[in-house]
C-alpha positions as CSV (number, residue, x, y, z in Angstrom):
1,X,22.8,20.3,12.0
2,X,20.2,20.9,9.2
3,X,16.4,21.0,9.7
4,X,16.2,17.6,7.7
5,X,18.8,16.1,10.1
6,X,16.9,17.4,13.2
7,X,13.6,16.0,11.8
8,X,15.2,12.6,11.0
9,X,16.6,12.3,14.6
10,X,13.3,13.4,16.0
11,X,11.5,10.9,13.9
12,X,13.8,8.1,14.9
13,X,13.3,8.8,18.6
14,X,9.5,9.0,18.5
15,X,8.2,6.9,15.5
16,X,7.3,3.8,17.6
17,X,6.0,5.6,20.6
18,X,2.2,5.6,21.1
19,X,0.5,8.8,21.7
20,X,-1.6,7.2,24.4
21,X,-3.7,4.3,25.3
22,X,-7.2,4.5,23.8
23,X,-10.2,3.1,25.8
24,X,-10.2,-0.7,25.9
25,X,-12.7,-2.6,23.8
26,X,-14.8,-5.6,24.8
27,X,-13.3,-9.1,24.5
28,X,-14.1,-11.1,21.4
29,X,-13.7,-14.9,22.1
30,X,-12.4,-17.1,19.2
31,X,-11.1,-20.6,19.1
32,X,-7.6,-21.7,18.1
33,X,-7.2,-22.4,14.3
34,X,-8.0,-25.9,13.4
35,X,-6.0,-28.1,11.0
36,X,-2.6,-26.5,11.3
37,X,-0.3,-28.2,8.8
38,X,3.3,-27.6,8.1
39,X,5.0,-28.7,4.8
40,X,8.7,-28.5,3.9
41,X,9.7,-27.3,0.5
42,X,12.7,-26.2,-1.3
43,X,14.1,-23.5,1.0
44,X,10.9,-22.9,2.9
45,X,8.1,-24.2,5.2
46,X,4.5,-23.6,4.2
47,X,1.9,-23.4,7.0
48,X,-1.9,-23.7,6.3
49,X,-4.8,-23.9,8.7
50,X,-8.6,-23.5,8.8
51,X,-10.0,-20.0,8.8
52,X,-11.4,-18.8,12.2
53,X,-14.8,-17.0,12.0
54,X,-14.5,-13.4,13.5
55,X,-10.7,-13.1,13.0
56,X,-9.1,-10.1,11.3
57,X,-5.9,-12.0,10.8
58,X,-3.5,-14.6,12.3
59,X,-0.2,-14.4,14.1
60,X,2.5,-17.1,13.7
61,X,5.1,-17.9,16.3
62,X,8.1,-20.2,15.8
63,X,10.8,-21.8,18.0
64,X,13.8,-24.1,17.5
65,X,12.5,-26.7,19.9
66,X,8.9,-27.8,20.8
67,X,9.2,-26.7,24.3
68,X,11.4,-23.7,23.4
69,X,10.8,-20.0,23.6
70,X,8.3,-19.1,20.8
71,X,8.6,-15.7,19.2
72,X,6.7,-13.9,16.5
73,X,7.8,-14.3,12.8
74,X,7.9,-10.4,12.6
75,X,10.4,-9.0,10.2
76,X,12.7,-6.1,11.3
77,X,10.9,-3.5,9.1
78,X,7.4,-4.6,9.2
79,X,4.9,-2.8,11.5
80,X,2.2,-5.5,11.7
81,X,3.4,-9.2,11.6
82,X,0.0,-10.8,11.4
83,X,-1.2,-12.2,8.1
84,X,-4.8,-11.8,6.8
85,X,-5.2,-15.3,5.3
86,X,-4.7,-18.8,6.7
87,X,-1.4,-19.4,5.0
88,X,2.1,-18.4,5.9
89,X,5.4,-19.1,4.1
90,X,8.6,-19.1,6.2
91,X,11.7,-18.8,3.9
92,X,14.3,-19.0,6.6
93,X,16.4,-22.1,6.0
94,X,15.9,-23.7,9.4
95,X,13.7,-26.4,10.8
96,X,11.4,-25.2,13.4
97,X,8.2,-25.6,15.5
98,X,5.2,-23.4,14.7
99,X,2.0,-22.4,16.3
100,X,-0.8,-20.1,15.2
101,X,-3.4,-17.9,16.8
102,X,-6.3,-15.8,15.5
103,X,-6.5,-12.0,16.3
104,X,-9.8,-10.1,16.5
105,X,-8.4,-6.6,17.2
106,X,-4.9,-5.4,17.4
107,X,-4.8,-6.0,21.2
108,X,-6.7,-9.4,21.3
109,X,-5.2,-12.7,20.4
110,X,-7.0,-16.0,20.7
111,X,-5.5,-19.3,21.9
112,X,-2.7,-20.7,20.0
113,X,-2.7,-24.1,18.3
114,X,-0.6,-27.0,19.4
115,X,2.8,-26.7,17.9
116,X,3.8,-28.6,14.7
117,X,7.2,-29.2,13.1
118,X,8.6,-28.9,9.7
119,X,12.0,-28.5,8.0
120,X,12.9,-27.0,4.6
121,X,14.2,-29.2,1.9
122,X,17.6,-28.7,0.3
123,X,16.3,-28.8,-3.2
124,X,13.4,-26.9,-5.0
125,X,10.6,-28.7,-6.8
126,X,8.6,-27.6,-9.8
127,X,5.4,-25.6,-9.8
128,X,2.3,-26.4,-11.8
129,X,-0.1,-23.6,-12.6
130,X,-3.5,-24.3,-14.3
131,X,-5.8,-21.6,-15.7
132,X,-9.3,-22.4,-16.7
133,X,-9.8,-19.9,-19.6
134,X,-13.6,-20.7,-19.9
135,X,-14.4,-20.3,-16.2
136,X,-15.0,-16.7,-15.1
137,X,-14.9,-16.3,-11.3
138,X,-15.9,-12.6,-10.9
139,X,-15.1,-9.2,-12.2
140,X,-11.4,-8.6,-11.4
141,X,-11.1,-6.4,-8.3
142,X,-8.5,-3.6,-8.8
143,X,-7.7,-2.2,-5.2
144,X,-4.9,0.0,-6.6
145,X,-7.3,1.9,-8.8
146,X,-9.0,4.1,-6.3
147,X,-6.1,5.9,-4.5
148,X,-2.5,6.7,-4.5
149,X,-0.4,8.4,-2.0
150,X,1.8,11.6,-2.4
151,X,4.0,14.0,-0.7
152,X,2.3,17.1,0.5
153,X,0.5,18.6,-2.5
154,X,1.9,22.1,-2.0
155,X,5.2,20.5,-3.2
156,X,3.8,20.7,-6.7
157,X,4.2,24.5,-6.4
158,X,7.9,24.2,-5.5
159,X,10.4,26.0,-7.7
160,X,13.4,24.0,-6.3
161,X,15.4,21.3,-8.0
162,X,16.6,17.9,-6.8
163,X,19.4,16.1,-8.7
164,X,19.0,18.8,-11.2
165,X,15.3,18.0,-11.8
166,X,12.4,20.4,-11.2
167,X,10.4,19.4,-8.2
168,X,7.0,21.0,-8.9
169,X,6.6,20.0,-12.5
170,X,7.9,16.5,-12.0
171,X,5.7,15.7,-9.0
172,X,2.7,17.0,-11.0
173,X,3.6,15.0,-14.0
174,X,4.0,11.8,-11.7
175,X,0.5,12.2,-10.5
176,X,-0.6,12.7,-14.1
177,X,1.0,9.4,-14.9
178,X,-0.8,7.7,-12.1
179,X,-4.1,9.0,-13.5
180,X,-3.5,8.6,-17.2
181,X,-1.4,5.4,-17.4
182,X,-2.8,3.4,-14.3
183,X,-6.3,5.0,-14.1
184,X,-5.9,5.9,-10.4
185,X,-8.8,8.1,-9.4
186,X,-7.8,10.0,-6.2
187,X,-4.7,11.2,-4.5
188,X,-4.1,11.2,-0.7
189,X,-1.6,13.5,0.9
190,X,-0.7,15.2,4.1
191,X,-0.7,18.9,5.2
192,X,-3.4,20.7,3.1
193,X,-4.0,22.9,6.3
194,X,-0.4,23.7,6.9
195,X,0.8,27.4,6.9
196,X,2.6,27.2,3.6
197,X,-0.8,27.2,2.0
198,X,-2.0,30.0,4.3
199,X,-5.5,28.6,5.1
200,X,-5.8,30.1,8.5
201,X,-4.5,33.0,10.5
202,X,-5.9,35.3,13.3
203,X,-6.0,39.0,12.9
204,X,-6.7,41.0,16.0
205,X,-7.8,37.7,17.6
206,X,-10.4,36.9,14.9
207,X,-10.0,33.9,12.4
208,X,-9.4,34.7,8.8
209,X,-9.7,31.8,6.2
210,X,-7.9,31.9,2.8
211,X,-8.2,28.9,0.4
212,X,-6.6,30.5,-2.7
213,X,-3.5,28.4,-2.5
214,X,-5.5,25.2,-1.8
215,X,-7.5,26.2,-5.0
216,X,-4.2,26.3,-6.9
217,X,-3.2,22.8,-5.8
218,X,-6.6,21.1,-6.3
219,X,-7.1,22.9,-9.7
220,X,-3.9,21.3,-10.9
221,X,-4.8,17.7,-10.0
222,X,-8.5,18.0,-11.1
223,X,-7.3,19.4,-14.4
224,X,-6.2,15.9,-15.4
225,X,-9.0,14.0,-13.9
226,X,-7.8,13.1,-10.4
227,X,-9.5,14.1,-7.2
228,X,-8.2,14.4,-3.7
229,X,-8.9,12.5,-0.6
230,X,-8.7,15.5,1.7
231,X,-6.6,14.6,4.8
232,X,-7.6,17.2,7.4
233,X,-4.2,18.0,8.7
234,X,-2.0,19.4,10.1
235,X,-2.6,22.3,12.5
236,X,-2.4,25.9,11.3
237,X,0.1,27.8,13.6
238,X,-2.4,30.4,14.9
239,X,-4.9,27.6,15.8
240,X,-2.5,25.3,17.6
241,X,-2.5,24.8,21.3
242,X,1.3,24.3,21.2
243,X,3.0,25.3,17.9
244,X,6.4,24.0,19.0
245,X,5.2,20.4,18.4
246,X,6.1,19.5,14.9
247,X,7.0,16.6,12.6
248,X,9.0,16.4,9.4
249,X,11.6,18.7,7.9
250,X,8.7,21.1,6.9
251,X,7.7,21.4,10.6
252,X,4.1,20.3,10.3
253,X,2.3,21.1,13.6
254,X,0.9,18.1,15.3
255,X,-0.8,19.9,18.2
256,X,-4.5,19.7,19.0
257,X,-6.4,23.1,18.4
258,X,-6.6,25.6,21.1
259,X,-10.2,26.0,20.2
260,X,-12.2,23.1,18.9
261,X,-15.0,25.5,17.8
262,X,-12.6,27.4,15.5
263,X,-11.2,24.2,14.2
264,X,-14.8,23.0,13.3
265,X,-15.4,26.4,11.7
266,X,-12.3,26.0,9.6
267,X,-13.2,22.5,8.4
268,X,-16.8,23.6,7.6
269,X,-15.5,26.7,5.7
270,X,-13.0,24.5,3.7
271,X,-15.7,22.0,2.7
272,X,-18.2,24.6,1.8
273,X,-15.6,26.4,-0.3
274,X,-14.8,23.2,-2.2
275,X,-18.5,22.6,-2.8
276,X,-18.9,26.2,-4.1
277,X,-15.8,25.8,-6.3
278,X,-16.2,22.4,-7.7
279,X,-19.9,21.6,-7.3
280,X,-21.9,19.7,-4.7
281,X,-22.5,16.6,-6.8
282,X,-18.8,16.5,-7.7
283,X,-17.7,16.6,-4.0
284,X,-20.3,14.1,-2.9
285,X,-19.6,11.6,-5.7
286,X,-15.7,11.9,-6.0
287,X,-14.2,13.5,-2.9
288,X,-13.8,12.4,0.7
289,X,-12.5,13.8,4.0
290,X,-10.0,11.8,6.2
291,X,-9.5,13.1,9.8
292,X,-5.7,13.6,10.6
293,X,-2.8,11.2,10.1
294,X,-1.6,8.4,12.5
295,X,-2.8,10.2,15.7
296,X,-2.0,6.9,17.5
297,X,1.7,7.8,17.2
298,X,3.3,10.4,19.4
299,X,5.3,11.8,16.4
300,X,2.0,12.8,14.7
301,X,-0.2,13.8,17.6
302,X,0.9,15.6,20.8
303,X,-2.6,15.3,22.4
304,X,-4.3,12.5,24.1
305,X,-6.4,9.8,22.5
306,X,-9.5,11.4,24.0
307,X,-8.5,14.7,22.3
308,X,-8.2,12.9,18.9
309,X,-11.6,11.4,19.3
310,X,-12.9,14.8,20.0
311,X,-11.2,16.2,16.9
312,X,-12.7,13.4,14.9
313,X,-16.3,14.2,16.2
314,X,-15.9,17.9,15.5
315,X,-14.4,17.4,12.1
316,X,-17.1,14.8,11.0
317,X,-19.9,17.1,12.2
318,X,-18.4,20.1,10.3
319,X,-18.2,18.1,7.1
320,X,-21.7,16.8,7.5
321,X,-23.0,20.3,8.2
322,X,-22.1,21.3,4.6
323,X,-24.1,18.1,3.3
324,X,-24.9,14.8,5.0
325,X,-23.9,12.9,1.9
326,X,-20.3,14.2,1.8
327,X,-18.0,11.3,3.0
328,X,-15.8,11.5,6.1
329,X,-13.9,8.8,7.9
330,X,-10.7,7.7,9.7
331,X,-8.9,6.9,12.0
332,X,-6.1,7.1,9.4
333,X,-3.9,5.3,11.9
334,X,-0.5,3.7,11.9
335,X,-0.3,-0.1,12.0
336,X,-4.0,-0.9,12.3
337,X,-4.1,1.2,15.6
338,X,-7.2,2.7,17.1
339,X,-9.5,1.0,14.3
340,X,-11.7,-0.9,16.8
341,X,-11.4,2.0,19.2
342,X,-12.8,4.4,16.7
343,X,-15.7,2.0,15.7
344,X,-16.6,1.7,19.4
345,X,-16.3,5.4,20.0
346,X,-18.6,6.6,17.1
347,X,-21.2,3.9,18.2
348,X,-21.5,6.0,21.4
349,X,-20.8,9.5,20.0
350,X,-23.0,9.2,16.9
351,X,-20.3,10.7,14.7
352,X,-20.4,9.7,11.0
353,X,-17.9,7.0,9.8
354,X,-18.4,6.7,6.0
355,X,-15.1,4.8,5.5
356,X,-12.6,3.1,7.7
357,X,-9.0,3.9,7.0
358,X,-5.7,2.6,8.4
359,X,-2.2,1.9,7.4
360,X,0.4,-0.9,7.3
361,X,3.7,-1.7,5.7
362,X,5.8,-4.8,4.9
363,X,2.7,-7.1,4.9
364,X,-0.7,-7.8,3.2
365,X,-3.4,-5.7,4.9
366,X,-5.5,-7.4,7.6
367,X,-9.3,-8.1,7.1
368,X,-11.4,-5.6,9.2
369,X,-14.7,-6.8,7.9
370,X,-15.5,-9.0,10.9
371,X,-14.9,-6.1,13.3
372,X,-17.3,-3.9,11.3
373,X,-19.9,-6.6,11.0
374,X,-19.7,-7.2,14.8
375,X,-20.8,-3.5,15.2
376,X,-23.6,-3.7,12.6
377,X,-21.4,-1.8,10.0
378,X,-21.3,-4.5,7.3
379,X,-20.3,-3.0,3.9
380,X,-18.6,0.1,5.3
381,X,-15.8,0.8,2.8
382,X,-12.2,-0.1,4.0
383,X,-9.4,2.0,2.7
384,X,-5.7,1.3,3.4
385,X,-4.7,4.9,2.8
386,X,-1.0,4.1,3.2
387,X,0.6,0.8,2.2
388,X,4.0,-0.4,0.8
389,X,7.0,-2.6,1.4
390,X,8.6,-0.6,4.2
391,X,7.6,2.3,6.6
392,X,11.2,3.3,6.7
393,X,12.6,6.3,4.7
394,X,15.7,5.6,2.6
395,X,15.3,1.8,3.1
396,X,16.1,0.5,-0.4
397,X,14.1,-2.8,-0.7
398,X,11.4,-1.1,-2.8
399,X,13.8,0.1,-5.6
400,X,14.3,-3.4,-7.2
401,X,12.2,-6.5,-8.2
402,X,11.5,-7.5,-4.6
403,X,9.2,-4.5,-4.4
404,X,7.3,-5.6,-7.5
405,X,6.6,-9.1,-6.1
406,X,5.5,-7.7,-2.8
407,X,3.2,-5.2,-4.4
408,X,1.4,-7.9,-6.4
409,X,1.1,-10.2,-3.3
410,X,-0.6,-7.5,-1.4
411,X,-3.0,-6.4,-4.2
412,X,-4.2,-9.9,-4.9
413,X,-4.6,-10.6,-1.1
414,X,-6.7,-7.3,-0.8
415,X,-8.7,-7.9,-3.9
416,X,-12.4,-8.3,-3.2
417,X,-12.2,-7.4,0.5
418,X,-10.5,-4.0,0.5
419,X,-12.0,-1.0,-1.4
420,X,-8.6,0.8,-1.6
421,X,-5.0,-0.1,-1.2
422,X,-3.1,3.0,-1.7
423,X,0.6,2.7,-2.5
424,X,2.7,5.1,-0.5
425,X,3.7,7.1,-2.7
426,X,3.7,7.9,-6.4
427,X,7.0,9.9,-6.6
428,X,10.3,10.0,-5.0
429,X,9.9,13.8,-5.0
430,X,9.4,13.6,-1.2
431,X,10.9,15.7,1.5
432,X,9.5,14.5,4.9
433,X,12.9,13.7,6.4
434,X,15.0,15.5,3.8
435,X,15.0,15.5,0.0
436,X,16.4,12.5,-1.9
437,X,20.2,12.4,-1.7
438,X,20.7,10.2,-4.7
439,X,18.8,8.7,-7.7
440,X,18.4,5.2,-6.0
441,X,18.2,6.1,-2.3
442,X,15.4,3.7,-1.2
443,X,12.5,6.2,-1.7
444,X,8.9,5.4,-1.3
445,X,8.0,6.3,-4.9
446,X,6.8,4.2,-7.7
447,X,8.8,6.6,-9.8
448,X,12.2,8.0,-9.2
449,X,13.2,11.7,-9.3
450,X,13.2,12.2,-13.1
451,X,10.0,10.0,-13.3
452,X,11.8,6.7,-14.2
453,X,9.5,3.8,-13.7
454,X,10.6,1.3,-11.0
455,X,9.8,-2.3,-10.9
456,X,6.9,-1.6,-8.7
457,X,5.3,0.7,-11.2
458,X,5.7,-1.9,-13.9
459,X,4.1,-4.5,-11.5
460,X,1.0,-2.3,-11.2
461,X,0.9,-1.6,-14.9
462,X,0.9,-5.4,-15.6
463,X,-1.9,-5.9,-13.0
464,X,-3.9,-3.3,-14.7
465,X,-3.4,-5.0,-18.1
466,X,-5.3,-8.0,-16.9
467,X,-8.8,-8.2,-18.4
468,X,-12.1,-7.7,-16.5
469,X,-13.1,-11.4,-16.1
470,X,-11.0,-13.1,-13.4
471,X,-10.3,-16.7,-14.3
472,X,-10.0,-19.9,-12.1
473,X,-6.3,-20.3,-11.4
474,X,-4.6,-23.0,-9.2
475,X,-1.1,-23.8,-8.2
476,X,0.3,-27.0,-7.1
477,X,3.8,-28.5,-6.3
478,X,6.6,-26.7,-4.4
479,X,4.8,-23.4,-4.6
480,X,6.5,-21.5,-1.9
481,X,6.1,-17.7,-2.8
482,X,4.7,-18.4,-6.3
483,X,1.3,-16.8,-6.9
484,X,-0.8,-16.2,-10.0
485,X,-3.7,-14.1,-11.2
486,X,-5.4,-14.7,-14.4
487,X,-8.1,-12.8,-16.4
488,X,-9.8,-12.6,-19.8
489,X,-10.4,-9.4,-21.6
490,X,-13.4,-8.4,-23.6
491,X,-11.6,-9.3,-26.8
492,X,-11.0,-12.9,-25.5
493,X,-7.2,-12.4,-24.7
494,X,-6.1,-14.3,-21.7
495,X,-3.5,-12.7,-19.4
496,X,-1.6,-14.7,-16.7
497,X,0.4,-12.7,-14.1
498,X,2.7,-14.8,-12.1
499,X,5.2,-13.7,-9.4
500,X,7.7,-15.2,-7.0
501,X,8.3,-13.3,-3.7
502,X,8.9,-13.5,0.0
503,X,8.0,-11.5,3.0
504,X,11.6,-12.0,4.3
505,X,13.4,-8.6,3.6
506,X,16.8,-10.3,4.2
507,X,16.2,-12.1,0.9
508,X,15.2,-9.0,-1.1
509,X,18.3,-9.4,-3.4
510,X,17.4,-12.9,-4.3
511,X,17.6,-16.5,-3.1
512,X,18.5,-19.1,-5.6
513,X,16.8,-22.0,-3.7
514,X,13.5,-20.0,-3.9
515,X,13.6,-19.9,-7.7
516,X,11.2,-22.2,-9.4
517,X,10.5,-23.9,-12.8
518,X,6.9,-23.2,-13.7
519,X,4.7,-25.2,-15.9
520,X,1.7,-23.2,-17.0
521,X,-1.3,-24.9,-18.6
522,X,-4.3,-22.9,-20.0
523,X,-7.4,-25.0,-20.5
524,X,-10.6,-24.0,-22.5
525,X,-9.0,-21.7,-25.1
526,X,-11.0,-21.6,-28.3
527,X,-9.3,-23.5,-31.1
528,X,-7.1,-21.4,-33.3
529,X,-3.8,-19.7,-33.7
530,X,-2.6,-17.7,-30.7
531,X,0.2,-15.1,-30.3
532,X,2.1,-15.4,-26.9
533,X,4.0,-12.6,-25.3
534,X,6.0,-12.9,-22.1
535,X,7.0,-9.8,-20.2
536,X,9.3,-10.1,-17.2
537,X,10.4,-8.0,-14.2
538,X,13.5,-9.4,-12.4
539,X,17.1,-8.3,-11.6
540,X,17.9,-8.1,-15.3
541,X,14.6,-7.1,-16.9
542,X,12.4,-4.1,-16.5
543,X,14.7,-2.9,-13.7
544,X,16.0,0.6,-14.1
545,X,18.3,0.4,-11.1
546,X,20.3,-2.3,-12.9
547,X,20.5,-0.1,-16.0
548,X,21.9,2.6,-13.9
549,X,24.7,0.2,-12.7
550,X,25.3,-1.1,-16.3
551,X,26.0,2.4,-17.6
552,X,28.5,3.1,-14.9
553,X,26.3,4.9,-12.5
554,X,28.4,5.6,-9.5
555,X,27.6,9.3,-8.7
556,X,24.6,10.3,-6.7
557,X,22.9,11.7,-9.9
558,X,23.1,11.1,-13.6
559,X,24.6,13.6,-15.9
560,X,22.5,14.9,-18.9
561,X,23.5,12.2,-21.3
562,X,23.0,9.5,-18.7
563,X,19.4,10.7,-18.1
564,X,18.7,10.3,-21.8
565,X,20.1,6.7,-21.7
566,X,18.1,5.9,-18.6
567,X,14.8,7.1,-20.1
568,X,15.5,5.3,-23.3
569,X,16.0,2.0,-21.4
570,X,13.0,2.6,-19.1
571,X,10.8,0.0,-20.7
572,X,8.8,-3.1,-19.7
573,X,10.9,-5.9,-21.1
574,X,9.9,-9.0,-23.1
575,X,11.6,-12.2,-21.9
576,X,11.6,-13.6,-25.4
577,X,10.3,-12.8,-28.8
578,X,6.6,-13.0,-29.5
579,X,5.6,-16.4,-30.8
580,X,2.6,-18.0,-32.1
581,X,1.0,-21.5,-31.6
582,X,-1.7,-23.3,-33.4
583,X,-4.2,-24.8,-30.8
584,X,-6.3,-27.8,-31.7
585,X,-8.5,-29.2,-29.0
586,X,-5.9,-29.4,-26.3
587,X,-4.5,-27.3,-23.5
588,X,-1.8,-24.7,-24.1
589,X,1.2,-25.7,-22.1
590,X,4.6,-23.9,-21.6
591,X,7.4,-23.9,-19.0
592,X,9.6,-21.1,-17.8
593,X,12.1,-20.4,-15.0
594,X,10.9,-17.8,-12.4
595,X,13.5,-16.4,-10.2
596,X,12.9,-15.1,-6.7
597,X,12.1,-12.2,-6.7
598,X,10.5,-11.9,-10.3
599,X,7.3,-11.3,-12.1
600,X,6.1,-12.8,-15.4
601,X,3.2,-11.7,-17.4
602,X,2.0,-14.0,-20.2
603,X,-0.7,-13.0,-22.7
604,X,-2.4,-15.2,-25.1
605,X,-4.2,-13.5,-28.0
606,X,-6.1,-15.3,-30.8
607,X,-5.1,-14.1,-34.2
């Protein structure tokens, strides 16, 4: 059996096992949500309720009968079923009873509402969107701009090929594309302290630090204007208490240090080296240090919770020893774990917490602001340093248009309350549990091997095209999973981004009853002639996986000529030709069909 096969079996055996139970937190009492209302629509039920003060999210339970057995609406590949906002759309085609409760931490659920009943309708209704082009709400938040995830950055130095493509140069180019095309500022990755970069060894029992290979990695990404979020992981072999404890095919060591003093010296030396090489002001303003990765899971941490919190304190102190203004944070946990616990811990230990970071997949991120405010930490930046459609390697749902609609749902939900929502990851050049076996293998990347843009990439590109002034936008009718985001640019162009999606992964390949006819009205445009363009992401548009099928792609990897055809077809498609309208003191109105899943971007530019 190969190392990758061993790593995959080990991962599957341990991925959902906790590494221990952290100290319990104090109880936060909340009331049951008021005003729970269930409405049936075409192929779905929509639940709405009043927000609950102090809640970080809400859990929805359903049952087939009022007095039946209620169960979570959790999807099979979603790590946190709770939703951050007081609305939930159930697209299963079954009548059901529903009840809702607020959550205040991942372990504390308030009382449930009384159950309510609703049934889906057999036919869909229309959706009406209205945009007020003259009403600016705020500067449009862009939670995707700050951070992107990547496979361990030493992979940029790889001389191997995958599918006939060069690993190192293509991963480097993928990160360059994130910076130059999407404007992403930082990259977060694992394993900067692993032995392939040779940062630590012991000679005659004495520590030796060597950051020359780290320099090679960081010089590369800073050369095109990107900065690292330095994840302080994993454990160098000579510093590990038990070097047999590993994760991934590249055998990253997940052990606590045998000597916390030497660990602190290593972190202090690394930070000081980076300050000396790149400049103090540069590191203070543009870099940050995140302690470990998902220590709440056994697969990533072979120590106890108490040992992780000690590692956090030692790491934070070492960073601050170099300069008190350099940022450090965590817990960089899986599925919102140990967030409240870390806040409670640093309140006692006095360790720095300059940002709060955690991860989730398959859902919009929860709202940790109330937890921070309860501890007097209002305004602490919140970074979701891993996020995406699925936590499962080789899953598949992210390669098509479902992933595009999911990405936009999460970004809009996070806008204005989350400082960073980092998509995991930039590129399918990724080897945690084995290198990609085929072009479309369900990889995490926004880009394939070969740097073909997936629908998720185009969704981010369209979001980034929105102007700076967010506009008032409302949706009425049989809305279901239809959402919209509108903004005006400095030139006066109005962009409207509309998508139709679901959290139900069983419907990732589409569901006809959830498709909608959308009428869009734009009020407040200045009188004149306008050019209208309409770009679309769906099964037949801006979907490189469909192009691969169309050109007869049946092998695992394209041949040389097929690569050329794929790159030539890898474009953001227009649904129809550009047209113009002459607007005279009346709203601009147009109607179009929006499948599920799909994304439309309409732009109105005055000539």
